[in-house]
DRENPA-3360 file (N, C-alpha, C; in nm, 2 decimals, always signed):
BEGIN
1 = XXXXXXXX = -1.64/-4.71/-1.72/-1.69/-4.65/-1.61/-1.58/-4.56/-1.53 ~ -1.46/-4.65/-1.51/-1.34/-4.59/-1.46/-1.29/-4.46/-1.51 ~ -1.27/-4.47/-1.65/-1.25/-4.36/-1.73/-1.34/-4.22/-1.71 ~ -1.46/-4.25/-1.70/-1.55/-4.15/-1.68/-1.55/-4.09/-1.54 ~ -1.52/-4.17/-1.46/-1.50/-4.11/-1.31/-1.39/-4.04/-1.30 ~ -1.27/-4.08/-1.37/-1.15/-4.02/-1.36/-1.17/-3.88/-1.43 ~ -1.22/-3.88/-1.54/-1.24/-3.77/-1.62/-1.31/-3.66/-1.53 ~ -1.42/-3.70/-1.47/-1.52/-3.62/-1.40/-1.43/-3.56/-1.28;
9 = XXXXXXXX = -1.34/-3.63/-1.20/-1.26/-3.59/-1.11/-1.16/-3.48/-1.15 ~ -1.10/-3.51/-1.28/-1.00/-3.40/-1.33/-1.07/-3.29/-1.36 ~ -1.19/-3.29/-1.43/-1.28/-3.17/-1.46/-1.31/-3.10/-1.35 ~ -1.36/-3.15/-1.23/-1.38/-3.08/-1.11/-1.27/-3.01/-1.05 ~ -1.15/-3.09/-1.06/-1.02/-3.04/-0.99/-0.99/-2.91/-1.10 ~ -1.00/-2.92/-1.21/-0.94/-2.80/-1.29/-1.05/-2.69/-1.27 ~ -1.19/-2.70/-1.26/-1.28/-2.60/-1.24/-1.26/-2.52/-1.11 ~ -1.22/-2.61/-1.00/-1.18/-2.56/-0.87/-1.05/-2.44/-0.89;
17 = XXXXXXXX = -0.97/-2.49/-0.98/-0.84/-2.40/-0.99/-0.88/-2.27/-1.06 ~ -0.99/-2.28/-1.15/-1.03/-2.15/-1.23/-1.10/-2.06/-1.14 ~ -1.17/-2.11/-1.03/-1.24/-2.03/-0.93/-1.15/-1.97/-0.83 ~ -1.02/-2.02/-0.81/-0.93/-1.95/-0.72/-0.91/-1.81/-0.74 ~ -0.91/-1.72/-0.64/-0.90/-1.57/-0.64/-0.76/-1.55/-0.67 ~ -0.73/-1.46/-0.78/-0.59/-1.44/-0.81/-0.52/-1.36/-0.68 ~ -0.41/-1.38/-0.65/-0.32/-1.31/-0.56/-0.32/-1.16/-0.58 ~ -0.32/-1.08/-0.46/-0.33/-0.94/-0.49/-0.22/-0.87/-0.55;
25 = XXXXXXXX = -0.24/-0.76/-0.62/-0.10/-0.71/-0.67/-0.01/-0.67/-0.57 ~ +0.11/-0.70/-0.59/+0.20/-0.66/-0.48/+0.33/-0.58/-0.55 ~ +0.37/-0.49/-0.49/+0.48/-0.41/-0.52/+0.57/-0.39/-0.41 ~ +0.69/-0.34/-0.45/+0.81/-0.30/-0.34/+0.83/-0.15/-0.35 ~ +0.87/-0.09/-0.23/+0.90/+0.04/-0.23/+1.05/+0.05/-0.28 ~ +1.10/+0.14/-0.35/+1.23/+0.16/-0.40/+1.33/+0.17/-0.26 ~ +1.44/+0.11/-0.29/+1.54/+0.12/-0.18/+1.56/+0.27/-0.12 ~ +1.54/+0.38/-0.19/+1.58/+0.50/-0.14/+1.45/+0.59/-0.11;
33 = XXXXXXXX = +1.34/+0.52/-0.10/+1.21/+0.57/-0.05/+1.22/+0.66/+0.06 ~ +1.30/+0.62/+0.17/+1.30/+0.69/+0.30/+1.42/+0.77/+0.31 ~ +1.51/+0.78/+0.20/+1.63/+0.86/+0.19/+1.73/+0.79/+0.31 ~ +1.77/+0.87/+0.38/+1.87/+0.82/+0.50/+1.79/+0.80/+0.62 ~ +1.67/+0.82/+0.64/+1.60/+0.82/+0.78/+1.57/+0.70/+0.83 ~ +1.61/+0.58/+0.76/+1.58/+0.46/+0.82/+1.70/+0.37/+0.81 ~ +1.83/+0.42/+0.81/+1.94/+0.34/+0.81/+1.94/+0.25/+0.93 ~ +1.96/+0.12/+0.88/+1.96/+0.00/+0.96/+1.83/-0.05/+1.02;
41 = XXXXXXXX = +1.72/+0.01/+0.97/+1.59/-0.04/+1.00/+1.52/-0.12/+0.89 ~ +1.45/-0.22/+0.93/+1.37/-0.30/+0.85/+1.29/-0.23/+0.75 ~ +1.31/-0.23/+0.62/+1.23/-0.15/+0.53/+1.06/-0.18/+0.54 ~ +1.04/-0.31/+0.57/+0.89/-0.34/+0.60/+0.84/-0.28/+0.71 ~ +0.92/-0.25/+0.82/+0.88/-0.19/+0.94/+0.87/-0.05/+0.92 ~ +0.99/+0.02/+0.85/+0.97/+0.15/+0.82/+0.84/+0.19/+0.75 ~ +0.81/+0.10/+0.64/+0.69/+0.13/+0.58/+0.56/+0.13/+0.65 ~ +0.55/+0.04/+0.73/+0.44/+0.01/+0.81/+0.42/+0.13/+0.91;
49 = XXXXXXXX = +0.53/+0.17/+0.96/+0.53/+0.29/+1.05/+0.49/+0.42/+1.00 ~ +0.54/+0.43/+0.86/+0.50/+0.54/+0.80/+0.35/+0.56/+0.77 ~ +0.29/+0.46/+0.72/+0.15/+0.44/+0.70/+0.08/+0.45/+0.82 ~ +0.12/+0.39/+0.94/+0.04/+0.39/+1.06/+0.04/+0.53/+1.12 ~ +0.15/+0.59/+1.11/+0.17/+0.72/+1.16/+0.07/+0.82/+1.10 ~ +0.09/+0.81/+0.97/+0.02/+0.92/+0.88/-0.14/+0.90/+0.90 ~ -0.19/+0.79/+0.89/-0.33/+0.75/+0.91/-0.39/+0.75/+1.05 ~ -0.30/+0.76/+1.14/-0.35/+0.79/+1.28/-0.33/+0.93/+1.32;
57 = XXXXXXXX = -0.26/+1.01/+1.24/-0.25/+1.14/+1.27/-0.26/+1.23/+1.13 ~ -0.38/+1.23/+1.09/-0.40/+1.29/+0.96/-0.37/+1.44/+0.95 ~ -0.41/+1.50/+1.07/-0.38/+1.64/+1.09/-0.22/+1.67/+1.06 ~ -0.13/+1.60/+1.11/+0.01/+1.62/+1.10/+0.05/+1.61/+0.96 ~ -0.03/+1.54/+0.87/+0.00/+1.53/+0.73/-0.03/+1.65/+0.63 ~ -0.12/+1.72/+0.70/-0.18/+1.85/+0.61/-0.06/+1.93/+0.59 ~ -0.06/+1.96/+0.45/+0.06/+2.04/+0.41/+0.19/+1.99/+0.40 ~ +0.19/+1.84/+0.38/+0.31/+1.76/+0.36/+0.28/+1.65/+0.26;
65 = XXXXXXXX = +0.26/+1.69/+0.14/+0.21/+1.59/+0.02/+0.33/+1.49/+0.01 ~ +0.45/+1.52/+0.03/+0.56/+1.41/+0.00/+0.55/+1.32/+0.11 ~ +0.52/+1.36/+0.23/+0.50/+1.24/+0.36/+0.38/+1.16/+0.33 ~ +0.27/+1.23/+0.28/+0.15/+1.17/+0.26/+0.15/+1.06/+0.13 ~ +0.24/+1.11/+0.03/+0.25/+1.02/-0.08/+0.33/+0.90/-0.04 ~ +0.45/+0.90/+0.06/+0.54/+0.80/+0.09/+0.44/+0.70/+0.18 ~ +0.35/+0.75/+0.26/+0.25/+0.67/+0.35/+0.16/+0.59/+0.27 ~ +0.11/+0.66/+0.17/+0.00/+0.58/+0.09/+0.08/+0.49/+0.00;
73 = XXXXXXXX = +0.20/+0.52/-0.06/+0.27/+0.41/-0.13/+0.33/+0.30/-0.02 ~ +0.35/+0.33/+0.09/+0.37/+0.22/+0.20/+0.25/+0.14/+0.22 ~ +0.13/+0.20/+0.25/+0.02/+0.12/+0.27/+0.00/+0.02/+0.15 ~ +0.01/+0.09/+0.02/-0.02/+0.00/-0.09/+0.08/-0.12/-0.11 ~ +0.21/-0.08/-0.08/+0.32/-0.20/-0.07/+0.28/-0.28/+0.03 ~ +0.26/-0.26/+0.15/+0.26/-0.36/+0.26/+0.14/-0.43/+0.27 ~ +0.03/-0.38/+0.21/-0.09/-0.44/+0.18/-0.08/-0.58/+0.10 ~ -0.02/-0.55/+0.00/+0.00/-0.67/-0.09/+0.10/-0.76/-0.04;
81 = XXXXXXXX = +0.22/-0.71/+0.03/+0.31/-0.79/+0.06/+0.27/-0.88/+0.21 ~ +0.19/-0.82/+0.30/+0.12/-0.89/+0.39/+0.04/-1.00/+0.33 ~ -0.03/-1.00/+0.24/-0.13/-1.08/+0.17/-0.06/-1.20/+0.10 ~ +0.08/-1.15/+0.05/+0.13/-1.27/-0.04/+0.26/-1.31/+0.00 ~ +0.33/-1.25/+0.10/+0.46/-1.28/+0.14/+0.46/-1.40/+0.25 ~ +0.56/-1.48/+0.21/+0.59/-1.61/+0.32/+0.63/-1.56/+0.44 ~ +0.70/-1.44/+0.45/+0.74/-1.37/+0.57/+0.63/-1.33/+0.68 ~ +0.52/-1.32/+0.61/+0.39/-1.27/+0.71/+0.28/-1.39/+0.70;
89 = XXXXXXXX = +0.33/-1.50/+0.69/+0.23/-1.62/+0.70/+0.15/-1.63/+0.81 ~ +0.23/-1.59/+0.92/+0.16/-1.60/+1.06/+0.09/-1.48/+1.11 ~ +0.08/-1.38/+1.02/+0.01/-1.25/+1.06/-0.13/-1.30/+1.05 ~ -0.23/-1.24/+1.13/-0.34/-1.25/+1.15/-0.43/-1.23/+1.01 ~ -0.52/-1.32/+0.96/-0.57/-1.33/+0.83/-0.67/-1.19/+0.82 ~ -0.73/-1.15/+0.92/-0.82/-1.04/+0.93/-0.73/-0.92/+0.92 ~ -0.62/-0.91/+0.97/-0.54/-0.79/+0.95/-0.50/-0.78/+0.81 ~ -0.46/-0.88/+0.76/-0.43/-0.88/+0.60/-0.54/-0.84/+0.53;
97 = XXXXXXXX = -0.66/-0.88/+0.54/-0.77/-0.84/+0.48/-0.81/-0.69/+0.49 ~ -0.78/-0.65/+0.61/-0.83/-0.50/+0.65/-0.70/-0.43/+0.56 ~ -0.60/-0.46/+0.57/-0.48/-0.37/+0.48/-0.54/-0.38/+0.33 ~ -0.57/-0.47/+0.29/-0.62/-0.47/+0.15/-0.74/-0.39/+0.11 ~ -0.83/-0.40/+0.22/-0.96/-0.30/+0.20/-0.91/-0.16/+0.21 ~ -0.82/-0.14/+0.31/-0.78/+0.00/+0.33/-0.71/+0.06/+0.21 ~ -0.63/-0.04/+0.13/-0.55/+0.02/+0.03/-0.66/+0.04/-0.09 ~ -0.76/-0.04/-0.08/-0.87/+0.00/-0.20/-0.94/+0.12/-0.18;
105 = XXXXXXXX = -0.97/+0.14/-0.06/-1.03/+0.26/-0.01/-0.96/+0.38/-0.03 ~ -0.84/+0.38/+0.01/-0.74/+0.50/-0.01/-0.72/+0.53/-0.16 ~ -0.72/+0.42/-0.23/-0.69/+0.44/-0.38/-0.82/+0.51/-0.45 ~ -0.93/+0.47/-0.38/-1.07/+0.53/-0.46/-1.05/+0.68/-0.42 ~ -1.02/+0.72/-0.30/-1.02/+0.86/-0.25/-0.92/+0.94/-0.34 ~ -0.79/+0.88/-0.37/-0.69/+0.94/-0.46/-0.73/+0.93/-0.61 ~ -0.82/+0.86/-0.65/-0.86/+0.84/-0.77/-0.77/+0.74/-0.86 ~ -0.74/+0.65/-0.80/-0.66/+0.54/-0.89/-0.77/+0.43/-0.92;
113 = XXXXXXXX = -0.75/+0.42/-1.04/-0.83/+0.32/-1.12/-0.83/+0.18/-1.06 ~ -0.95/+0.10/-1.05/-0.92/-0.03/-1.00/-0.84/-0.11/-1.09 ~ -0.77/-0.20/-1.04/-0.68/-0.29/-1.12/-0.55/-0.24/-1.13 ~ -0.52/-0.11/-1.09/-0.38/-0.05/-1.13/-0.28/-0.15/-1.06 ~ -0.19/-0.17/-1.12/-0.07/-0.26/-1.05/-0.02/-0.18/-0.93 ~ +0.02/-0.25/-0.83/+0.08/-0.19/-0.70/+0.19/-0.12/-0.73 ~ +0.28/-0.18/-0.82/+0.40/-0.10/-0.86/+0.40/+0.02/-0.91 ~ +0.30/+0.02/-1.00/+0.27/+0.17/-1.08/+0.24/+0.26/-0.98;
121 = XXXXXXXX = +0.14/+0.23/-0.87/+0.11/+0.34/-0.78/+0.20/+0.37/-0.71 ~ +0.30/+0.27/-0.65/+0.41/+0.30/-0.56/+0.52/+0.39/-0.63 ~ +0.55/+0.34/-0.75/+0.65/+0.42/-0.82/+0.62/+0.57/-0.86 ~ +0.47/+0.58/-0.90/+0.43/+0.73/-0.90/+0.42/+0.81/-0.79 ~ +0.39/+0.74/-0.67/+0.38/+0.83/-0.54/+0.52/+0.85/-0.49 ~ +0.61/+0.75/-0.50/+0.74/+0.77/-0.44/+0.82/+0.86/-0.54 ~ +0.79/+0.86/-0.65/+0.87/+0.95/-0.75/+0.83/+1.11/-0.73 ~ +0.68/+1.12/-0.69/+0.64/+1.25/-0.67/+0.70/+1.32/-0.52;
129 = XXXXXXXX = +0.70/+1.21/-0.43/+0.75/+1.26/-0.31/+0.90/+1.30/-0.33 ~ +0.97/+1.22/-0.41/+1.12/+1.25/-0.43/+1.14/+1.40/-0.48 ~ +1.04/+1.40/-0.59/+1.08/+1.54/-0.66/+1.02/+1.66/-0.56 ~ +0.93/+1.63/-0.49/+0.89/+1.75/-0.37/+1.00/+1.77/-0.27 ~ +1.07/+1.67/-0.25/+1.19/+1.68/-0.15/+1.28/+1.77/-0.22 ~ +1.30/+1.75/-0.35/+1.40/+1.83/-0.42/+1.35/+1.98/-0.47 ~ +1.22/+2.01/-0.42/+1.16/+2.13/-0.45/+1.13/+2.14/-0.62 ~ +1.10/+2.03/-0.65/+1.07/+2.02/-0.81/+0.91/+1.98/-0.84;
137 = XXXXXXXX = +0.84/+2.09/-0.82/+0.70/+2.07/-0.83/+0.66/+2.02/-0.99 ~ +0.72/+2.08/-1.08/+0.70/+2.03/-1.21/+0.73/+1.86/-1.22 ~ +0.84/+1.83/-1.16/+0.87/+1.69/-1.16/+0.78/+1.59/-1.10 ~ +0.72/+1.65/-0.97/+0.63/+1.58/-0.90/+0.50/+1.56/-0.98 ~ +0.46/+1.66/-1.04/+0.34/+1.65/-1.15/+0.36/+1.55/-1.25 ~ +0.48/+1.55/-1.31/+0.51/+1.46/-1.39/+0.50/+1.31/-1.35 ~ +0.55/+1.29/-1.23/+0.55/+1.16/-1.17/+0.41/+1.11/-1.16 ~ +0.31/+1.20/-1.12/+0.17/+1.18/-1.10/+0.10/+1.17/-1.23;
145 = XXXXXXXX = +0.16/+1.17/-1.34/+0.10/+1.16/-1.47/+0.14/+1.00/-1.52 ~ +0.05/+0.93/-1.44/+0.09/+0.78/-1.44/-0.03/+0.69/-1.48 ~ -0.02/+0.60/-1.55/-0.14/+0.49/-1.59/-0.20/+0.48/-1.44 ~ -0.34/+0.47/-1.46/-0.42/+0.45/-1.34/-0.47/+0.56/-1.26 ~ -0.39/+0.67/-1.26/-0.43/+0.79/-1.18/-0.51/+0.87/-1.28 ~ -0.65/+0.89/-1.23/-0.76/+0.93/-1.30/-0.78/+1.09/-1.29 ~ -0.72/+1.14/-1.18/-0.73/+1.29/-1.16/-0.61/+1.35/-1.23 ~ -0.63/+1.49/-1.25/-0.51/+1.55/-1.32/-0.41/+1.55/-1.20;
153 = XXXXXXXX = -0.27/+1.57/-1.25/-0.17/+1.56/-1.15/-0.18/+1.67/-1.05 ~ -0.22/+1.79/-1.10/-0.23/+1.91/-0.98/-0.33/+1.87/-0.89 ~ -0.44/+1.82/-0.93/-0.55/+1.79/-0.83/-0.50/+1.66/-0.72 ~ -0.41/+1.57/-0.79/-0.38/+1.46/-0.70/-0.29/+1.52/-0.60 ~ -0.19/+1.61/-0.64/-0.09/+1.68/-0.56/-0.17/+1.75/-0.45 ~ -0.25/+1.84/-0.48/-0.35/+1.91/-0.38/-0.41/+1.82/-0.29 ~ -0.45/+1.70/-0.34/-0.52/+1.59/-0.25/-0.42/+1.55/-0.14 ~ -0.30/+1.52/-0.18/-0.20/+1.46/-0.11/-0.18/+1.57/+0.01;
161 = XXXXXXXX = -0.17/+1.70/-0.03/-0.15/+1.79/+0.08/-0.26/+1.81/+0.19 ~ -0.38/+1.77/+0.16/-0.49/+1.77/+0.24/-0.57/+1.65/+0.23 ~ -0.51/+1.54/+0.26/-0.56/+1.42/+0.26/-0.66/+1.40/+0.37 ~ -0.78/+1.37/+0.35/-0.89/+1.35/+0.47/-0.85/+1.23/+0.55 ~ -0.90/+1.25/+0.67/-0.89/+1.11/+0.75/-0.95/+1.00/+0.70 ~ -0.89/+0.89/+0.73/-0.94/+0.77/+0.68/-0.94/+0.65/+0.77 ~ -1.06/+0.66/+0.87/-1.05/+0.56/+0.97/-1.02/+0.42/+0.93 ~ -1.06/+0.36/+0.83/-1.04/+0.23/+0.79/-0.89/+0.21/+0.78;
169 = XXXXXXXX = -0.82/+0.31/+0.71/-0.68/+0.29/+0.70/-0.60/+0.29/+0.83 ~ -0.66/+0.39/+0.93/-0.59/+0.40/+1.05/-0.61/+0.26/+1.12 ~ -0.73/+0.22/+1.13/-0.75/+0.09/+1.20/-0.66/-0.03/+1.14 ~ -0.66/-0.03/+1.01/-0.60/-0.15/+0.95/-0.43/-0.13/+0.96 ~ -0.37/-0.01/+0.97/-0.24/+0.00/+0.96/-0.21/-0.03/+1.11 ~ -0.29/+0.02/+1.22/-0.26/-0.01/+1.35/-0.27/-0.14/+1.40 ~ -0.36/-0.21/+1.33/-0.38/-0.36/+1.36/-0.26/-0.45/+1.32 ~ -0.23/-0.39/+1.19/-0.12/-0.48/+1.12/+0.00/-0.45/+1.20;
177 = XXXXXXXX = +0.03/-0.34/+1.23/+0.16/-0.30/+1.33/+0.16/-0.39/+1.45 ~ +0.05/-0.43/+1.50/+0.07/-0.51/+1.64/+0.15/-0.65/+1.60 ~ +0.15/-0.69/+1.47/+0.21/-0.81/+1.42/+0.36/-0.77/+1.41 ~ +0.42/-0.64/+1.40/+0.55/-0.60/+1.39/+0.61/-0.60/+1.54 ~ +0.52/-0.54/+1.62/+0.55/-0.52/+1.75/+0.46/-0.61/+1.86 ~ +0.48/-0.72/+1.86/+0.38/-0.82/+1.92/+0.38/-0.79/+2.06 ~ +0.48/-0.74/+2.13/+0.47/-0.70/+2.27/+0.39/-0.58/+2.29 ~ +0.33/-0.53/+2.19/+0.25/-0.39/+2.22/+0.34/-0.26/+2.19;
185 = XXXXXXX = +0.47/-0.28/+2.15/+0.55/-0.17/+2.16/+0.48/-0.05/+2.06 ~ +0.53/+0.06/+2.07/+0.48/+0.17/+1.99/+0.58/+0.18/+1.87 ~ +0.53/+0.26/+1.77/+0.61/+0.30/+1.65/+0.66/+0.43/+1.67 ~ +0.78/+0.47/+1.62/+0.84/+0.59/+1.61/+0.76/+0.69/+1.54 ~ +0.76/+0.81/+1.56/+0.71/+0.92/+1.47/+0.77/+0.91/+1.34 ~ +0.69/+0.92/+1.25/+0.75/+0.94/+1.09/+0.79/+1.09/+1.07 ~ +0.92/+1.10/+1.01/+0.96/+1.22/+0.98/+0.95/+1.25/+0.83;
% end
C-alpha cells in the first residue's frame, strides 16, 4: 500500500511539472544597439526608455524606421527579461504580463510568426537599424530576411517607417517604466 501511495504522489508531482508553462523567450540587445548615445547608462533602462518613448509618441517615429526598429527590439528584449530575470523579481506581475502581451501584439502587427525566438527578432531589427544608420537600405532589407518574419523585407521596412499607434504597448511600457523610476521620474527623449 505504501509503495502504491508513493508511486501516486510521484506521478502527480511529475504531471504537475509537465503542466508548467515554459518561460517566455528572452533575448538581449547587442552592446552596440544604441551606438554612443547611452554611454554610462544602464542598457535595460535605455531599452525601456526607447520603447516607452516610441509607443507614447508614435507620430515622432513616422519616417524613422531605424528608431522604430530599435524600439520594437527593445520591447521584445525587455518583455522577456522582465518576465524571467532575477533582477526584476520585485516588478509588478501585471506589468510583466502586459509587456509580454504588448510584445505579442506588436509582433503580430509586424508580421512575426508566433514562437519566433526573441533573439532572432532582436538581431534582425537591430541589424536593420544599424544598416539604415549607415544609409545601407539593401543591408537593412537583408537583415529583415530573417526566420520568423513573414512579410517581404521591403514591406517590413515600410511598416517600420509608418508604424501605427499601439495603445497596449504604450500602456505596458509606461507601466513597466514606473519600476525603473519608482519616484515617478520621467524618461528622457529617445534620440
